[in-house]
C-alpha positions as a Markdown table, in Angstrom:
| # | Residue | x | y | z |
|---|---|---|---|---|
| 1 | Met | 101.9 | 94.9 | 102.9 |
| 2 | Glu | 103.0 | 92.5 | 100.2 |
| 3 | Arg | 100.5 | 89.6 | 100.2 |
| 4 | Arg | 102.7 | 87.0 | 98.5 |
| 5 | Gln | 106.2 | 86.4 | 97.6 |
| 6 | Gln | 107.0 | 87.7 | 94.1 |
| 7 | Gly | 107.6 | 85.0 | 91.6 |
| 8 | Ala | 105.6 | 82.3 | 93.4 |
| 9 | Ala | 103.4 | 80.9 | 90.7 |
| 10 | Arg | 99.9 | 80.1 | 91.9 |
| 11 | Ser | 97.5 | 77.5 | 90.6 |
| 12 | Arg | 93.9 | 76.8 | 91.5 |
| 13 | Arg | 93.4 | 73.7 | 93.5 |
| 14 | Arg | 90.3 | 72.6 | 95.4 |
| 15 | Met | 91.4 | 70.6 | 98.4 |
| 16 | Glu | 90.1 | 70.3 | 101.9 |
| 17 | Ile | 92.3 | 72.2 | 104.4 |
| 18 | Arg | 92.0 | 71.6 | 108.1 |
| 19 | Tyr | 93.5 | 74.4 | 110.2 |
| 20 | Ser | 94.0 | 74.9 | 113.9 |
| 21 | Ser | 95.4 | 77.2 | 116.5 |
| 22 | Glu | 95.6 | 75.8 | 120.0 |
| 23 | Asp | 92.3 | 73.8 | 120.6 |
| 24 | Leu | 90.2 | 75.4 | 117.9 |
| 25 | Lys | 90.0 | 73.2 | 114.7 |
| 26 | Met | 88.3 | 74.4 | 111.6 |
| 27 | Thr | 87.9 | 73.3 | 107.9 |
| 28 | Gly | 88.1 | 75.3 | 104.7 |
| 29 | Trp | 88.9 | 74.8 | 101.0 |
| 30 | Ser | 91.9 | 76.0 | 99.0 |
| 31 | Gly | 91.3 | 78.8 | 96.5 |
| 32 | Asn | 94.8 | 78.8 | 95.1 |
| 33 | Ile | 98.1 | 77.4 | 96.2 |
| 34 | Ser | 101.8 | 78.0 | 95.5 |
| 35 | Ala | 105.0 | 76.7 | 96.8 |
| 36 | Thr | 105.0 | 79.5 | 99.4 |
| 37 | Gly | 101.4 | 79.6 | 100.6 |
| 38 | Val | 97.7 | 79.0 | 100.2 |
| 39 | Met | 94.5 | 81.0 | 100.0 |
| 40 | Val | 92.0 | 79.3 | 102.3 |
| 41 | Arg | 88.3 | 79.9 | 101.6 |
| 42 | Ala | 86.7 | 79.9 | 105.1 |
| 43 | Val | 84.1 | 81.7 | 107.1 |
| 44 | Arg | 86.1 | 81.5 | 110.4 |
| 45 | Val | 89.4 | 83.2 | 110.0 |
| 46 | Phe | 92.3 | 84.1 | 112.3 |
| 47 | Pro | 94.0 | 87.5 | 112.5 |
| 48 | Pro | 97.2 | 88.2 | 110.6 |
| 49 | Gly | 100.3 | 87.0 | 112.5 |
| 50 | Thr | 98.6 | 83.9 | 113.8 |
| 51 | Ile | 100.6 | 80.6 | 113.5 |
| 52 | Leu | 98.3 | 77.8 | 112.3 |
| 53 | Asn | 98.8 | 74.0 | 112.0 |
| 54 | Leu | 97.5 | 73.0 | 108.6 |
| 55 | Glu | 96.5 | 69.7 | 107.1 |
| 56 | Leu | 96.3 | 69.8 | 103.3 |
| 57 | Glu | 94.4 | 66.8 | 101.9 |
| 58 | Ile | 96.3 | 66.4 | 98.6 |
| 59 | Ser | 94.5 | 63.1 | 98.0 |
| 60 | Pro | 92.6 | 60.7 | 100.3 |
| 61 | Thr | 95.9 | 58.9 | 101.0 |
| 62 | Asn | 98.2 | 61.9 | 101.1 |
| 63 | Ile | 97.6 | 64.5 | 103.9 |
| 64 | Leu | 100.4 | 67.0 | 104.3 |
| 65 | Arg | 100.9 | 68.5 | 107.7 |
| 66 | Ile | 102.5 | 71.9 | 107.6 |
| 67 | Arg | 102.6 | 75.1 | 109.6 |
| 68 | Gly | 101.8 | 78.6 | 108.3 |
| 69 | Val | 101.3 | 82.2 | 109.3 |
| 70 | Val | 98.2 | 84.2 | 108.5 |
| 71 | Arg | 99.2 | 87.1 | 106.2 |
| 72 | Trp | 95.7 | 88.5 | 105.6 |
| 73 | Ala | 92.2 | 87.6 | 106.6 |
| 74 | Cys | 88.7 | 88.7 | 105.6 |
| 75 | Glu | 85.6 | 87.6 | 107.4 |
| 76 | Gly | 82.1 | 87.4 | 105.9 |
| 77 | Ser | 78.9 | 85.5 | 105.6 |
| 78 | Leu | 78.6 | 82.0 | 104.4 |
| 79 | Gln | 77.0 | 83.3 | 101.2 |
| 80 | Leu | 80.3 | 84.9 | 100.2 |
| 81 | Leu | 82.3 | 81.7 | 100.6 |
| 82 | Pro | 82.0 | 80.6 | 96.9 |
| 83 | Thr | 83.1 | 84.0 | 95.6 |
| 84 | Gly | 86.6 | 83.8 | 97.2 |
| 85 | Arg | 86.0 | 87.1 | 98.9 |
| 86 | Ile | 86.4 | 85.7 | 102.4 |
| 87 | Gly | 89.1 | 83.6 | 103.9 |
| 88 | Met | 92.8 | 83.9 | 104.7 |
| 89 | Gly | 96.1 | 84.1 | 102.9 |
| 90 | Ile | 98.6 | 81.8 | 104.7 |
| 91 | Arg | 102.4 | 81.8 | 104.1 |
| 92 | Phe | 103.9 | 78.3 | 104.7 |
| 93 | Ile | 106.6 | 77.9 | 107.3 |
| 94 | Asp | 109.4 | 75.6 | 106.0 |
| 95 | Pro | 107.3 | 73.9 | 103.2 |
| 96 | Pro | 108.7 | 70.7 | 101.7 |
| 97 | Ala | 110.7 | 71.3 | 98.6 |
| 98 | Asp | 108.5 | 69.0 | 96.6 |
| 99 | Leu | 105.2 | 70.5 | 97.7 |
| 100 | Met | 104.0 | 71.5 | 94.2 |
| 101 | Lys | 105.2 | 68.2 | 92.8 |
| 102 | Gln | 103.1 | 66.3 | 95.3 |
| 103 | Ile | 100.1 | 68.4 | 94.4 |
| 104 | Asp | 100.6 | 68.2 | 90.7 |
| 105 | Ala | 100.8 | 64.4 | 90.9 |
| 106 | Ala | 97.3 | 64.4 | 92.6 |
| 107 | Ser | 95.4 | 66.7 | 90.3 |
| 108 | Pro | 95.9 | 68.8 | 87.2 |
| 109 | Ala | 96.7 | 72.5 | 87.5 |
| 110 | Gln | 94.4 | 75.3 | 86.6 |
| 111 | Pro | 96.5 | 78.5 | 86.3 |
| 112 | Val | 95.3 | 81.6 | 88.1 |
| 113 | Arg | 94.5 | 84.4 | 85.7 |
| 114 | Lys | 96.3 | 87.6 | 86.4 |
| 115 | Ala | 94.2 | 90.7 | 87.0 |
| 116 | Thr | 95.7 | 92.4 | 84.0 |
| 117 | Gln | 94.7 | 89.7 | 81.5 |
| 118 | Lys | 91.5 | 90.3 | 79.6 |
| 119 | Arg | 88.8 | 87.6 | 79.7 |
| 120 | Ser | 87.6 | 86.3 | 76.4 |
């Protein structure tokens, strides 16, 4: 299964993300984000196909409410949370056209290094 849309540039952003399905509300942190989706670092994940209501805290005064569908999920212990090995990949449903512009205005980007690049 293709995890993300080809051509969707990702950037590292650390923002609080509240996500919910029905009555269950949880909090996680973004690992990376693009115009089409977000990787949420979280211990509690939902199975692929689950529709979630998301609140992305772009800044203290700008909270974006958007819906998304879980594309992949990996559970694990709290100790794995900082590694980025656990969490969910979420594809946005009808994201605003200016999503990345809003995020760029709130904090500078940190490009995500591609796996094929060598670290120096």
